[in-house]
PDB file of N, CA, C and O in Angstrom:
ATOM      1  N   THR A   1      -8.362  12.637 -29.416  1.00  0.00           N
ATOM      2  CA  THR A   1      -7.334  12.487 -28.372  1.00  0.00           C
ATOM      3  C   THR A   1      -7.906  12.778 -26.984  1.00  0.00           C
ATOM      4  O   THR A   1      -7.351  12.335 -25.979  1.00  0.00           O
ATOM      5  N   ALA A   2      -8.997  13.510 -26.926  1.00  0.00           N
ATOM      6  CA  ALA A   2      -9.601  13.824 -25.629  1.00  0.00           C
ATOM      7  C   ALA A   2     -10.075  12.552 -24.927  1.00  0.00           C
ATOM      8  O   ALA A   2      -9.909  12.397 -23.717  1.00  0.00           O
ATOM      9  N   LEU A   3     -10.667  11.646 -25.706  1.00  0.00           N
ATOM     10  CA  LEU A   3     -11.146  10.383 -25.140  1.00  0.00           C
ATOM     11  C   LEU A   3      -9.968   9.546 -24.647  1.00  0.00           C
ATOM     12  O   LEU A   3     -10.038   8.921 -23.588  1.00  0.00           O
ATOM     13  N   TRP A   4      -8.882   9.541 -25.430  1.00  0.00           N
ATOM     14  CA  TRP A   4      -7.681   8.790 -25.059  1.00  0.00           C
ATOM     15  C   TRP A   4      -7.073   9.349 -23.772  1.00  0.00           C
ATOM     16  O   TRP A   4      -6.636   8.595 -22.903  1.00  0.00           O
ATOM     17  N   GLU A   5      -7.049  10.687 -23.660  1.00  0.00           N
ATOM     18  CA  GLU A   5      -6.511  11.323 -22.455  1.00  0.00           C
ATOM     19  C   GLU A   5      -7.354  10.976 -21.242  1.00  0.00           C
ATOM     20  O   GLU A   5      -6.833  10.768 -20.146  1.00  0.00           O
ATOM     21  N   GLN A   6      -8.685  10.916 -21.453  1.00  0.00           N
ATOM     22  CA  GLN A   6      -9.574  10.551 -20.349  1.00  0.00           C
ATOM     23  C   GLN A   6      -9.270   9.128 -19.897  1.00  0.00           C
ATOM     24  O   GLN A   6      -9.219   8.848 -18.699  1.00  0.00           O
ATOM     25  N   GLY A   7      -9.065   8.222 -20.869  1.00  0.00           N
ATOM     26  CA  GLY A   7      -8.705   6.843 -20.553  1.00  0.00           C
ATOM     27  C   GLY A   7      -7.396   6.771 -19.795  1.00  0.00           C
ATOM     28  O   GLY A   7      -7.267   6.006 -18.839  1.00  0.00           O
ATOM     29  N   GLN A   8      -6.425   7.564 -20.218  1.00  0.00           N
ATOM     30  CA  GLN A   8      -5.132   7.606 -19.544  1.00  0.00           C
ATOM     31  C   GLN A   8      -5.285   8.087 -18.100  1.00  0.00           C
ATOM     32  O   GLN A   8      -4.652   7.554 -17.189  1.00  0.00           O
ATOM     33  N   GLY A   9      -6.126   9.092 -17.904  1.00  0.00           N
ATOM     34  CA  GLY A   9      -6.362   9.619 -16.566  1.00  0.00           C
ATOM     35  C   GLY A   9      -6.964   8.569 -15.652  1.00  0.00           C
ATOM     36  O   GLY A   9      -6.579   8.449 -14.489  1.00  0.00           O
ATOM     37  N   GLN A  10      -7.920   7.805 -16.189  1.00  0.00           N
ATOM     38  CA  GLN A  10      -8.547   6.745 -15.392  1.00  0.00           C
ATOM     39  C   GLN A  10      -7.524   5.670 -15.030  1.00  0.00           C
ATOM     40  O   GLN A  10      -7.514   5.157 -13.911  1.00  0.00           O
ATOM     41  N   GLN A  11      -6.660   5.337 -16.001  1.00  0.00           N
ATOM     42  CA  GLN A  11      -5.637   4.321 -15.759  1.00  0.00           C
ATOM     43  C   GLN A  11      -4.669   4.792 -14.672  1.00  0.00           C
ATOM     44  O   GLN A  11      -4.302   4.018 -13.787  1.00  0.00           O
ATOM     45  N   GLU A  12      -4.260   6.049 -14.737  1.00  0.00           N
ATOM     46  CA  GLU A  12      -3.340   6.596 -13.734  1.00  0.00           C
ATOM     47  C   GLU A  12      -3.983   6.590 -12.356  1.00  0.00           C
ATOM     48  O   GLU A  12      -3.333   6.271 -11.360  1.00  0.00           O
ATOM     49  N   ARG A  13      -5.278   6.947 -12.302  1.00  0.00           N
ATOM     50  CA  ARG A  13      -5.990   6.970 -11.029  1.00  0.00           C
ATOM     51  C   ARG A  13      -6.051   5.555 -10.439  1.00  0.00           C
ATOM     52  O   ARG A  13      -5.865   5.357  -9.238  1.00  0.00           O
ATOM     53  N   ARG A  14      -6.317   4.569 -11.323  1.00  0.00           N
ATOM     54  CA  ARG A  14      -6.396   3.186 -10.851  1.00  0.00           C
ATOM     55  C   ARG A  14      -5.043   2.724 -10.317  1.00  0.00           C
ATOM     56  O   ARG A  14      -4.964   2.062  -9.282  1.00  0.00           O
ATOM     57  N   GLN A  15      -3.968   3.086 -11.047  1.00  0.00           N
ATOM     58  CA  GLN A  15      -2.620   2.710 -10.601  1.00  0.00           C
ATOM     59  C   GLN A  15      -2.297   3.357  -9.265  1.00  0.00           C
ATOM     60  O   GLN A  15      -1.674   2.736  -8.405  1.00  0.00           O
ATOM     61  N   ARG A  16      -2.722   4.609  -9.089  1.00  0.00           N
ATOM     62  CA  ARG A  16      -2.454   5.314  -7.830  1.00  0.00           C
ATOM     63  C   ARG A  16      -3.213   4.643  -6.678  1.00  0.00           C
ATOM     64  O   ARG A  16      -2.682   4.498  -5.577  1.00  0.00           O
ATOM     65  N   GLU A  17      -4.468   4.234  -6.945  1.00  0.00           N
ATOM     66  CA  GLU A  17      -5.256   3.551  -5.917  1.00  0.00           C
ATOM     67  C   GLU A  17      -4.600   2.234  -5.522  1.00  0.00           C
ATOM     68  O   GLU A  17      -4.524   1.896  -4.341  1.00  0.00           O
ATOM     69  N   ILE A  18      -4.125   1.490  -6.528  1.00  0.00           N
ATOM     70  CA  ILE A  18      -3.445   0.215  -6.264  1.00  0.00           C
ATOM     71  C   ILE A  18      -2.184   0.458  -5.447  1.00  0.00           C
ATOM     72  O   ILE A  18      -1.893  -0.274  -4.502  1.00  0.00           O
ATOM     73  N   LEU A  19      -1.440   1.492  -5.821  1.00  0.00           N
ATOM     74  CA  LEU A  19      -0.200   1.823  -5.123  1.00  0.00           C
ATOM     75  C   LEU A  19      -0.479   2.182  -3.658  1.00  0.00           C
ATOM     76  O   LEU A  19       0.223   1.717  -2.761  1.00  0.00           O
ATOM     77  N   LEU A  20      -1.503   3.007  -3.418  1.00  0.00           N
ATOM     78  CA  LEU A  20      -1.876   3.374  -2.060  1.00  0.00           C
ATOM     79  C   LEU A  20      -2.278   2.140  -1.260  1.00  0.00           C
ATOM     80  O   LEU A  20      -1.921   2.007  -0.089  1.00  0.00           O
ATOM     81  N   HIS A  21      -3.028   1.232  -1.904  1.00  0.00           N
ATOM     82  CA  HIS A  21      -3.467   0.011  -1.248  1.00  0.00           C
ATOM     83  C   HIS A  21      -2.263  -0.837  -0.847  1.00  0.00           C
ATOM     84  O   HIS A  21      -2.209  -1.372   0.261  1.00  0.00           O
ATOM     85  N   LEU A  22      -1.293  -0.953  -1.766  1.00  0.00           N
ATOM     86  CA  LEU A  22      -0.088  -1.732  -1.487  1.00  0.00           C
ATOM     87  C   LEU A  22       0.713  -1.105  -0.355  1.00  0.00           C
ATOM     88  O   LEU A  22       1.240  -1.812   0.504  1.00  0.00           O
ATOM     89  N   VAL A  23       0.804   0.219  -0.353  1.00  0.00           N
ATOM     90  CA  VAL A  23       1.539   0.919   0.708  1.00  0.00           C
ATOM     91  C   VAL A  23       0.870   0.679   2.057  1.00  0.00           C
ATOM     92  O   VAL A  23       1.540   0.479   3.070  1.00  0.00           O
ATOM     93  N   ARG A  24      -0.483   0.702   2.054  1.00  0.00           N
ATOM     94  CA  ARG A  24      -1.237   0.461   3.288  1.00  0.00           C
ATOM     95  C   ARG A  24      -0.969  -0.953   3.794  1.00  0.00           C
ATOM     96  O   ARG A  24      -0.761  -1.159   4.989  1.00  0.00           O
ATOM     97  N   ILE A  25      -0.973  -1.942   2.869  1.00  0.00           N
ATOM     98  CA  ILE A  25      -0.693  -3.328   3.242  1.00  0.00           C
ATOM     99  C   ILE A  25       0.724  -3.434   3.796  1.00  0.00           C
ATOM    100  O   ILE A  25       0.966  -4.119   4.789  1.00  0.00           O
ATOM    101  N   ASP A  26       1.661  -2.741   3.135  1.00  0.00           N
ATOM    102  CA  ASP A  26       3.060  -2.769   3.553  1.00  0.00           C
ATOM    103  C   ASP A  26       3.207  -2.200   4.957  1.00  0.00           C
ATOM    104  O   ASP A  26       3.932  -2.759   5.780  1.00  0.00           O
ATOM    105  N   CYS A  27       2.524  -1.092   5.238  1.00  0.00           N
ATOM    106  CA  CYS A  27       2.581  -0.477   6.565  1.00  0.00           C
ATOM    107  C   CYS A  27       1.987  -1.420   7.616  1.00  0.00           C
ATOM    108  O   CYS A  27       2.521  -1.553   8.716  1.00  0.00           O
ATOM    109  N   LEU A  28       0.886  -2.066   7.264  1.00  0.00           N
ATOM    110  CA  LEU A  28       0.241  -3.015   8.178  1.00  0.00           C
ATOM    111  C   LEU A  28       1.189  -4.169   8.478  1.00  0.00           C
ATOM    112  O   LEU A  28       1.323  -4.596   9.625  1.00  0.00           O
ATOM    113  N   TRP A  29       1.851  -4.670   7.423  1.00  0.00           N
ATOM    114  CA  TRP A  29       2.791  -5.782   7.596  1.00  0.00           C
ATOM    115  C   TRP A  29       3.963  -5.359   8.476  1.00  0.00           C
ATOM    116  O   TRP A  29       4.397  -6.122   9.339  1.00  0.00           O
ATOM    117  N   LEU A  30       4.477  -4.147   8.263  1.00  0.00           N
ATOM    118  CA  LEU A  30       5.589  -3.642   9.066  1.00  0.00           C
ATOM    119  C   LEU A  30       5.183  -3.513  10.531  1.00  0.00           C
ATOM    120  O   LEU A  30       5.940  -3.880  11.430  1.00  0.00           O
ATOM    121  N   ARG A  31       3.976  -2.986  10.762  1.00  0.00           N
ATOM    122  CA  ARG A  31       3.479  -2.805  12.118  1.00  0.00           C
ATOM    123  C   ARG A  31       3.323  -4.163  12.809  1.00  0.00           C
ATOM    124  O   ARG A  31       3.669  -4.326  13.979  1.00  0.00           O
ATOM    125  N   THR A  32       2.790  -5.139  12.049  1.00  0.00           N
ATOM    126  CA  THR A  32       2.577  -6.473  12.613  1.00  0.00           C
ATOM    127  C   THR A  32       3.896  -7.134  12.971  1.00  0.00           C
ATOM    128  O   THR A  32       4.046  -7.682  14.063  1.00  0.00           O
ATOM    129  N   SER A  33       4.861  -7.081  12.043  1.00  0.00           N
ATOM    130  CA  SER A  33       6.162  -7.709  12.292  1.00  0.00           C
ATOM    131  C   SER A  33       6.888  -6.994  13.433  1.00  0.00           C
ATOM    132  O   SER A  33       7.580  -7.628  14.229  1.00  0.00           O
ATOM    133  N   LEU A  34       6.729  -5.687  13.505  1.00  0.00           N
ATOM    134  CA  LEU A  34       7.354  -4.922  14.580  1.00  0.00           C
ATOM    135  C   LEU A  34       6.755  -5.312  15.926  1.00  0.00           C
ATOM    136  O   LEU A  34       7.482  -5.498  16.901  1.00  0.00           O
ATOM    137  N   ALA A  35       5.434  -5.435  15.979  1.00  0.00           N
ATOM    138  CA  ALA A  35       4.745  -5.836  17.206  1.00  0.00           C
ATOM    139  C   ALA A  35       5.186  -7.232  17.640  1.00  0.00           C
ATOM    140  O   ALA A  35       5.421  -7.475  18.823  1.00  0.00           O
ATOM    141  N   LEU A  36       5.296  -8.149  16.672  1.00  0.00           N
ATOM    142  CA  LEU A  36       5.734  -9.508  16.992  1.00  0.00           C
ATOM    143  C   LEU A  36       7.164  -9.506  17.531  1.00  0.00           C
ATOM    144  O   LEU A  36       7.481 -10.232  18.473  1.00  0.00           O
ATOM    145  N   THR A  37       8.028  -8.680  16.924  1.00  0.00           N
ATOM    146  CA  THR A  37       9.416  -8.586  17.369  1.00  0.00           C
ATOM    147  C   THR A  37       9.486  -8.040  18.792  1.00  0.00           C
ATOM    148  O   THR A  37      10.245  -8.551  19.617  1.00  0.00           O
ATOM    149  N   VAL A  38       8.706  -7.016  19.081  1.00  0.00           N
ATOM    150  CA  VAL A  38       8.683  -6.417  20.421  1.00  0.00           C
ATOM    151  C   VAL A  38       8.166  -7.423  21.445  1.00  0.00           C
ATOM    152  O   VAL A  38       8.702  -7.528  22.548  1.00  0.00           O
ATOM    153  N   MET A  39       7.106  -8.173  21.065  1.00  0.00           N
ATOM    154  CA  MET A  39       6.560  -9.178  21.983  1.00  0.00           C
ATOM    155  C   MET A  39       7.579 -10.267  22.287  1.00  0.00           C
ATOM    156  O   MET A  39       7.709 -10.702  23.432  1.00  0.00           O
ATOM    157  N   GLU A  40       8.311 -10.713  21.248  1.00  0.00           N
ATOM    158  CA  GLU A  40       9.346 -11.731  21.452  1.00  0.00           C
ATOM    159  C   GLU A  40      10.459 -11.191  22.353  1.00  0.00           C
ATOM    160  O   GLU A  40      10.973 -11.894  23.222  1.00  0.00           O
ATOM    161  N   TRP A  41      10.816  -9.926  22.123  1.00  0.00           N
ATOM    162  CA  TRP A  41      11.876  -9.291  22.900  1.00  0.00           C
ATOM    163  C   TRP A  41      11.463  -9.152  24.369  1.00  0.00           C
ATOM    164  O   TRP A  41      12.281  -9.340  25.270  1.00  0.00           O
ATOM    165  N   LEU A  42      10.178  -8.821  24.605  1.00  0.00           N
ATOM    166  CA  LEU A  42       9.669  -8.684  25.969  1.00  0.00           C
ATOM    167  C   LEU A  42       9.583 -10.041  26.664  1.00  0.00           C
ATOM    168  O   LEU A  42       9.822 -10.139  27.868  1.00  0.00           O
ATOM    169  N   ASN A  43       9.243 -11.081  25.916  1.00  0.00           N
ATOM    170  CA  ASN A  43       9.097 -12.416  26.511  1.00  0.00           C
ATOM    171  C   ASN A  43      10.436 -13.048  26.852  1.00  0.00           C
ATOM    172  O   ASN A  43      10.511 -13.869  27.765  1.00  0.00           O
ATOM    173  N   SER A  44      11.490 -12.685  26.139  1.00  0.00           N
ATOM    174  CA  SER A  44      12.793 -13.324  26.359  1.00  0.00           C
ATOM    175  C   SER A  44      13.445 -12.836  27.655  1.00  0.00           C
ATOM    176  O   SER A  44      14.545 -13.271  27.994  1.00  0.00           O
TER     177      SER A  44
END
């Protein structure tokens, strides 16, 4: 079971890395859309 637990730990770590990556992309997308909205608002 020790080997299985090690495998589970690696899987959880990979999922956490993917989740962090997605959150980073989401924040970047929010920042970009916010900047575009502000630019449109300033131009109008």
